[in-house]
N, C-alpha and C positions, 0 to 999 in steps of 0.2 A: 244090812240090807245088800250092800255091794257084794260081800262074800257069798251070800245066799243066791244072788243073781248071777254068780259065776264071773264077776269082774276080777281082773288082775289087781291084787291088793297093792302091788308096787305102783301101778298107774294111779290108784286111789290115793296113795300116799303122796305122790307127786302133785296131784290135783290139790290136796289139802295144803301142801307146802306153798303152792302157787297162790292159793286164795289168801293165806295168812301173810304172804309177802306183798299183797296188793296195797299200794300206798293209799288208795282211797279209803281204807279202813280208818286211818287217822282222821280223814275228812269227815267220815260218818260219826266218829266219836265227838268231834267238835260240834257238828250239827245237832247231835242228840243233846249235848251239854247246853247248847243255845236254844233248844226247842225249835229248831229250824226245819219244819216239815214241808214247807211250801216250795223249796228249791228241789223240784222233783227230778230224780235221775231214774228211778224205777218205781212206778206208782203201785199203790197198795192193791188195786184190782188185778194187776198183772202178777204180783207176788202171790195173791190169793189163788189164782189159777195154777201157779207153779206148785204151791204147797198141796193143792188138791191132787195134782199128778203124782207128787212124791208119795202121798198117803195111799193113793190108788195102787201104785207100784209096790209099796211095802205090804199092802194087803194081799196082792197077787202072789208075792213070794213068801208070805206068812212070816214077815219079820217086823214086829211092831216097833214103831218109832214114837215113843211117848213124848219126846220133846217136840216133834213135828205136830203132834196133836195139840199140844199146848199153844204153839205158834198159831195153828189153825184157829183155835178158839179166840185168840187175841185178834186175829184178822177179822173173824166174824163180828166181834164186838166193835172193832173199828169201822167196819162196813155199816153196822147198825147205827153208828153215830155219824154217818155221811162223810167218812174220811177217805173214800176210795180214790180221790184225785190227789191225795197227799203222798209223799214219799213213803215207802214201805217201813221206814224207821219210825213212823207215827205209832207203831205198836208200843213204843216207849210211853207215849201219852196214855194209852190204854192201861199199861202197867201201873202208871201213876194214879190213874182214875180208880183202878181196882184197889189200890192201897189207900185211897181216901185223900190223895194229895191234889 
């Protein structure tokens, strides 16, 4: 989608490097392992709004993002289960529910 939107791929590469270097990812991993979704840093309702914007943009540039659609479906399931005030990582709970866990 970035390339179809005319974004500089070097800038996108730097952004991805920066995201994966973020120390908070280890904290998220620990919180997911402990099923700690109440310590909200980024709530699900905000994450849902963001994924809607991403999908809207991908549609505009005609660049399908299948993974974003899957995430969107999980967000909708989480919202349907009244989890909008939980941290966005509560989608892990939805994944477990869909797996029968």
